[in-house]
N, C-alpha and C positions, 0 to 999 in steps of 0.2 A: 496510563494516561493521567491518573490522579497524581502520580509522582512527578510527571512532567509539569503539571499545573503548579504543583507546590515548589518545584525547583526554579521556575521562571521568576524573574524579579518583577514582572508586570502583574498587576492585579488581575484577578480572574475575569472581571467584566471586559477589560481591555483585550485580554487574550481571546475571549469568546467572540468579541467583535471582530478581531483580526481573522480568526478562523471562519467566521460567517462570511466576511468579505472574500476570503479565499474560495470558500465553497460557492458563493455567488459568481465569482469570476470563472470558476471551472464549469459551472452550469451554463454560463453564457458561451464559453468556449465549446462545450459539447453541442449546444444548439447550433452554433455556427458550423461546426463540423457536420452535423446532421443535415443542415441546409446544403452544404457543399456536396455531401455524399448524394443526396437526393437529386441535385442538379446534375451531377456526374452520371448517375444512373439513367436519368432521363436522356442525356446526351448520348450515352452508350446505346440505349434502345433505338434512338433515332438513327444513329450511325449504322447500327446493325440492320435496320430496315432498308436504309439506302444501299448498303453493301449487298443485301440480298437482291434488291431490284437490279443493281448494276451487274451482279453475277449472272442473273437470269438473262439479261440483255446480252452480255458477253457470250454466254453459252449459245444463245440463238445465232449470234453473229459468227461464232466459231464453227458451228454446224454448217452454216450457209457457205462459209469460205472453204471449208474442207470439201464440200460437194463440188464447188467450182474448181478447186485445185485438182480433184480427182479426174474430172472431165478434161481439164487442160493436160494433165499428164497422159491420159489415155490418147488424146489427139496427137501429142508429141511422139509417143511410142509408135502409133500407127504411121505417122508421117516418116519417121526414121526407117521403119520396116519397108514401106513402099519405096522410099528413096534407095535403100539398099538393093532391093530387087531390080529396080530400074538401072542402077549402076552396074549390077552384074550382067544384065541383058545388053546394055549399051557397050560395055567393054568386056568382051569375052576373054577367056583365058588364052594367053599367047603361048604358042608352042615353040 
């Protein structure tokens, strides 16, 4: 570092001022990134909560629809079975 200071044509105070401006700029950049990161984390937490609520709601809806679908399929199977028996009784086997 000392060699770099000696090799530069700028005087040491100007070089130090330049480095301090760069350091201040980077500090500001880090603060901006921290704010962005905290905002992103907050948004991610909110989205996670919304996703959890929607997932619970969808799960309840899915359970309800499966129950109705099960009853519908049972009724259809019974109807087909009864129709088959009636068809066999109405049209007996021809010889």
